[in-house]
C-alpha positions in Angstrom: 73.6 30.2 221.1 71.1 32.6 222.6 68.0 30.3 222.6 69.7 27.2 223.8 68.9 25.1 227.0 72.0 23.9 228.9 70.2 20.9 230.4 68.0 19.5 227.7 69.8 20.9 224.6 66.6 22.4 223.3 67.3 24.9 220.5 65.2 26.7 217.9 63.4 24.8 215.2 62.2 26.2 211.9 58.8 25.8 210.3 56.1 27.6 208.4 53.6 30.2 209.4 50.3 29.8 207.5 48.2 32.9 207.1 44.4 33.0 206.8 44.8 33.1 203.0 47.1 30.1 203.4 50.3 31.8 202.3 53.3 30.1 203.9 56.2 32.1 205.3 59.2 30.8 207.3 59.3 31.3 211.0 61.3 30.2 214.0 60.0 28.3 217.1 62.2 29.3 220.1 62.2 27.3 223.3 61.1 29.2 226.5 64.5 30.0 227.9 64.8 31.4 231.4 67.9 32.5 233.4 67.9 30.8 236.8 70.3 31.0 239.7 70.7 28.0 241.9 72.7 27.3 245.0 75.1 24.4 244.5 75.8 23.0 248.0 78.5 20.6 246.8 80.7 23.5 245.6 79.5 26.1 248.0 78.5 28.6 245.3 75.7 29.8 243.1 75.4 28.8 239.5 73.6 30.7 236.8 71.9 28.5 234.2 70.0 29.2 230.9 67.2 26.6 231.1 64.0 26.0 229.2 60.8 26.0 231.3 60.7 22.3 231.0 64.2 21.9 232.3 63.4 24.1 235.3 60.8 21.5 236.3 63.3 18.8 235.7 65.7 20.4 238.1 63.0 20.6 240.7 62.5 16.8 240.3 66.0 15.5 240.0 67.8 18.1 242.1 70.5 20.7 241.1 73.5 18.4 241.8 72.2 15.8 239.3 71.3 18.5 236.8 74.7 20.0 236.9 76.2 16.5 236.5 74.1 16.0 233.3 75.1 19.4 232.0 78.8 18.6 232.5 78.3 15.2 230.9 77.1 17.0 227.8 80.4 18.9 227.7 79.1 22.3 228.8 80.9 24.5 231.3 79.0 25.4 234.5 
Protein backbone atom coordinates (compact mmCIF):
# COMPACT_ATOMS: atom_id res chain seq x y z
CA UNK A 1 0.00 0.00 0.00
CA UNK A 2 2.68 2.46 -0.96
CA UNK A 3 0.56 5.00 -2.85
CA UNK A 4 -2.40 5.11 -0.46
CA UNK A 5 -3.79 8.12 1.45
CA UNK A 6 -4.76 7.42 5.05
CA UNK A 7 -7.41 10.16 5.21
CA UNK A 8 -9.19 10.08 1.85
CA UNK A 9 -8.36 6.52 0.83
CA UNK A 10 -7.03 7.70 -2.54
CA UNK A 11 -5.12 4.93 -4.30
CA UNK A 12 -3.68 4.36 -7.76
CA UNK A 13 -6.03 4.09 -10.72
CA UNK A 14 -5.15 2.57 -14.06
CA UNK A 15 -5.68 3.92 -17.54
CA UNK A 16 -4.10 4.24 -20.95
CA UNK A 17 -1.26 6.38 -22.23
CA UNK A 18 -1.87 7.47 -25.82
CA UNK A 19 1.20 8.30 -27.91
CA UNK A 20 1.40 10.73 -30.79
CA UNK A 21 0.80 7.84 -33.20
CA UNK A 22 -2.25 6.94 -31.07
CA UNK A 23 -0.86 3.64 -29.76
CA UNK A 24 -2.36 2.80 -26.37
CA UNK A 25 -0.29 1.37 -23.54
CA UNK A 26 -1.28 0.79 -19.92
CA UNK A 27 -0.19 3.24 -17.26
CA UNK A 28 -0.83 3.99 -13.61
CA UNK A 29 -2.03 7.28 -12.11
CA UNK A 30 -0.63 7.64 -8.58
CA UNK A 31 -2.01 10.11 -6.02
CA UNK A 32 0.39 12.81 -4.79
CA UNK A 33 1.33 11.14 -1.48
CA UNK A 34 3.31 13.13 1.08
CA UNK A 35 4.63 12.13 4.51
CA UNK A 36 3.51 14.69 7.11
CA UNK A 37 4.19 14.91 10.83
CA UNK A 38 1.55 16.60 12.99
CA UNK A 39 1.39 17.39 16.70
CA UNK A 40 -1.65 15.71 18.23
CA UNK A 41 -2.44 17.83 21.34
CA UNK A 42 -5.14 15.48 22.68
CA UNK A 43 -2.62 12.65 23.03
CA UNK A 44 0.49 14.77 23.64
CA UNK A 45 2.48 13.21 20.80
CA UNK A 46 3.39 13.55 17.15
CA UNK A 47 1.73 11.41 14.48
CA UNK A 48 3.25 10.67 11.09
CA UNK A 49 0.67 10.37 8.32
CA UNK A 50 0.84 9.43 4.62
CA UNK A 51 -1.53 11.91 3.01
CA UNK A 52 -2.35 13.04 -0.49
CA UNK A 53 -1.82 16.74 -1.24
CA UNK A 54 -5.59 17.23 -1.19
CA UNK A 55 -5.81 15.59 2.26
CA UNK A 56 -3.10 17.93 3.60
CA UNK A 57 -5.38 20.86 2.70
CA UNK A 58 -8.31 19.03 4.32
CA UNK A 59 -6.34 18.69 7.57
CA UNK A 60 -5.63 22.43 7.46
CA UNK A 61 -9.38 23.10 7.22
CA UNK A 62 -10.89 20.57 9.66
CA UNK A 63 -7.96 20.24 12.08
CA UNK A 64 -5.73 17.33 13.01
CA UNK A 65 -8.00 15.98 15.78
CA UNK A 66 -10.97 15.61 13.40
CA UNK A 67 -8.72 14.17 10.70
CA UNK A 68 -7.33 11.51 13.05
CA UNK A 69 -10.89 10.68 14.13
CA UNK A 70 -11.84 10.14 10.46
CA UNK A 71 -8.77 7.96 9.88
CA UNK A 72 -9.62 5.82 12.90
CA UNK A 73 -13.26 5.60 11.75
CA UNK A 74 -11.98 4.09 8.47
CA UNK A 75 -10.26 1.40 10.58
CA UNK A 76 -6.67 2.53 10.07
CA UNK A 77 -4.15 2.64 12.89
CA UNK A 78 -2.59 5.99 13.83
